[in-house]
C-alpha positions in Angstrom: -123.3 -146.0 58.8 -126.3 -143.6 57.8 -125.8 -141.4 55.0 -128.0 -138.5 54.0 -129.5 -139.0 50.7 -128.2 -136.7 47.7 -130.8 -134.5 46.2 -133.2 -135.7 43.8 -133.1 -139.2 44.5 -135.1 -142.1 46.0 -135.1 -143.8 48.7 -136.4 -147.6 48.5 -137.4 -149.8 51.8 -139.7 -152.6 52.0 -141.8 -152.6 54.3 -144.5 -155.6 55.0 -143.8 -157.0 51.6 -145.0 -153.2 49.8 -142.3 -151.2 48.3 -142.2 -147.7 49.7 -140.9 -145.2 47.7 -140.0 -142.1 48.9 -139.3 -139.3 46.5 -137.3 -136.4 47.6 -136.9 -133.0 46.0 -133.4 -130.6 46.7 -133.8 -129.4 50.4 -131.3 -127.3 51.5 -132.5 -127.3 55.1 -135.6 -124.5 53.5 -139.0 -125.7 52.9 -140.1 -124.2 48.6 -143.2 -122.8 48.4 -145.1 -125.7 46.0 -142.7 -128.8 46.8 -143.9 -131.1 48.2 -142.0 -135.0 49.0 -144.5 -137.1 48.7 -144.8 -141.1 49.2 -146.3 -143.3 47.3 -146.5 -147.4 48.6 -146.6 -150.4 46.0 -149.7 -152.7 45.8 -148.7 -156.1 47.5 -147.5 -159.1 45.6 -150.6 -162.0 45.4 -149.7 -165.3 47.1 -149.3 -167.5 44.1 -150.9 -171.1 44.5 -149.2 -173.6 43.3 -150.8 -175.1 40.1 -153.3 -178.2 40.2 -151.2 -181.7 39.1 -152.8 -184.5 37.1 -151.7 -188.1 36.2 -151.1 -189.5 32.8 -153.2 -192.9 33.1 -152.1 -196.0 30.2 -155.6 -198.3 29.8 -154.7 -201.8 29.1 -156.8 -203.5 26.5 -156.5 -206.6 24.8 -154.6 -205.7 21.3 -151.8 -203.4 21.7 -148.7 -205.9 21.9 -146.4 -205.2 25.0 -143.6 -204.3 23.3 -145.3 -201.0 21.5 -146.4 -199.8 25.7 -142.6 -200.3 26.6 -141.9 -198.3 23.2 -144.4 -195.6 24.1 -143.3 -195.6 27.8 -139.7 -194.9 26.5 -140.6 -192.2 23.6 -143.0 -190.1 25.4 -141.8 -190.3 29.4 -138.4 -191.1 29.3 -138.6 -193.6 31.1 -135.8 -196.7 31.2 -136.6 -199.9 30.0 -136.7 -201.0 33.5 -138.7 -198.7 34.9 -141.3 -198.7 31.5 -141.6 -202.6 31.5 -142.7 -202.5 35.2 -145.2 -199.8 33.9 -146.4 -202.1 31.3 -147.0 -204.6 33.6 -148.6 -202.9 36.0 -150.9 -201.4 32.8 -151.7 -205.1 31.5 -152.2 -206.9 35.3 -154.2 -203.4 37.2 -156.0 -202.3 34.1 -154.0 -199.2 34.3 -151.3 -197.1 35.3 -149.6 -194.0 35.8 -147.1 -192.8 33.6 -146.4 -189.7 35.3 -148.1 -186.9 37.3 -147.5 -183.2 35.9 -149.5 -179.7 35.4 -152.8 -179.6 33.3 -150.8 -178.6 29.7 -148.1 -181.3 29.9 -150.4 -183.8 31.0 -152.6 -182.8 28.2 -150.1 -183.0 25.7 -148.9 -185.9 26.9 -151.7 -188.1 26.5 -152.3 -186.8 23.5 -149.2 -187.5 21.6 -149.7 -191.1 23.2 -153.5 -191.2 21.5 -152.2 -189.7 18.2 -148.7 -192.0 17.7 -151.0 -195.1 19.0 -153.9 -194.4 16.1 -151.2 -194.0 13.2 -149.3 -197.1 14.3 -152.8 -198.8 13.7 -152.6 -199.4 17.8 -156.0 -198.8 20.5 -154.1 -198.2 23.0 -155.2 -195.0 24.9 -153.7 -192.2 27.5 -156.6 -190.2 30.2 -155.3 -187.8 32.5 -157.1 -187.3 35.7 -156.8 -185.4 38.7 -153.6 -186.0 41.2 -155.1 -183.6 43.9 
């Protein structure tokens, strides 16, 4: 169904990712001197890239108790006890393990929280981030 637009209304249509707006004046089938219809095109939206991802890596040391590492993994990374124990064993046997992959801001925050908490509890446990992409 096609309807004629009423006077003074705007017609909007999408055309190749651009918004086309047609402003129509009051027309009764006659052209008015000095009055023109206008067409404006909104700029195309830029394509968004996915943010870079970063791994939060826990590093092994010879002094931090294993139960403290499990506690950290549960507290800061939301792991259950079984998963936290598996990651702790990877840290212990391989020297480091990935705790999670996040955007940069979140990864930096989690690493800083772990490092601060470990320091406050007088343990040398360290956490760092590395780019995952």
